[in-house]
C-alpha positions in Angstrom: 122.9 112.2 100.8 121.4 108.6 100.0 124.2 106.4 98.6 123.3 104.3 95.5 125.8 101.2 95.3 126.5 100.2 91.7 129.1 97.0 91.1 130.3 97.6 94.6 131.1 101.2 93.9 129.1 103.9 96.3 128.0 106.6 94.3 126.6 109.8 95.8 123.8 110.3 93.9 120.4 111.5 94.9 117.3 109.5 95.2 114.1 111.1 93.6 110.9 109.9 93.6 108.2 111.6 91.8 104.2 111.4 92.0 101.9 112.1 89.5 98.2 112.2 90.3 95.7 111.9 87.2 91.7 112.2 87.8 89.3 109.4 86.5 89.5 110.8 82.8 93.6 110.4 82.9 94.3 114.1 83.2 97.0 115.0 85.0 95.9 116.9 88.3 99.2 117.4 90.3 103.0 116.2 90.2 105.2 116.4 93.5 108.6 115.1 94.2 110.4 114.0 97.2 114.5 113.8 97.7 114.8 110.9 100.3 118.0 112.9 101.7 115.7 115.9 102.3 111.8 115.0 102.8 111.6 113.7 106.1 109.4 110.2 105.6 107.8 107.3 108.0 107.1 103.7 107.0 103.6 102.8 107.6 103.0 99.4 108.7 100.4 98.3 105.8 101.6 97.1 102.0 100.3 98.4 99.3 98.3 96.4 96.8 101.3 95.3 95.0 103.3 94.4 98.3 105.4 97.3 98.5 106.2 99.5 101.5 104.1 102.3 102.0 105.8 105.8 103.2 104.3 108.9 104.4 105.8 112.1 104.1 105.8 114.6 107.3 105.4 117.7 105.0 103.9 118.7 101.8 106.1 118.2 99.1 107.4 120.6 96.4 105.9 120.8 92.5 107.6 118.9 90.5 108.9 121.2 87.7 112.6 121.7 86.5 113.3 125.1 88.4 111.8 123.5 91.8 114.2 120.0 91.3 117.1 122.0 90.1 116.7 124.2 93.4 116.9 121.4 95.8 119.4 119.4 94.2 121.4 122.6 94.5 120.8 122.7 97.8 121.6 119.3 99.0 125.3 119.9 97.1 126.1 122.8 99.4 
């Protein structure tokens, strides 16, 4: 589990990254999410246009729905 540090205290909070894919007309085409403690990733050597680091996930990510998110969160809390 990833840890979030707030004011010197470590909290066991999952880090969730959500991805939203839009087409040219700004219609939502896909939505996915990753839990950093569960989904394997690697840092890619190049930087994004905004100079942030780029990560690549090793496998397909689950569809971002309430039921999928709850299922994944329950699995990491076992």
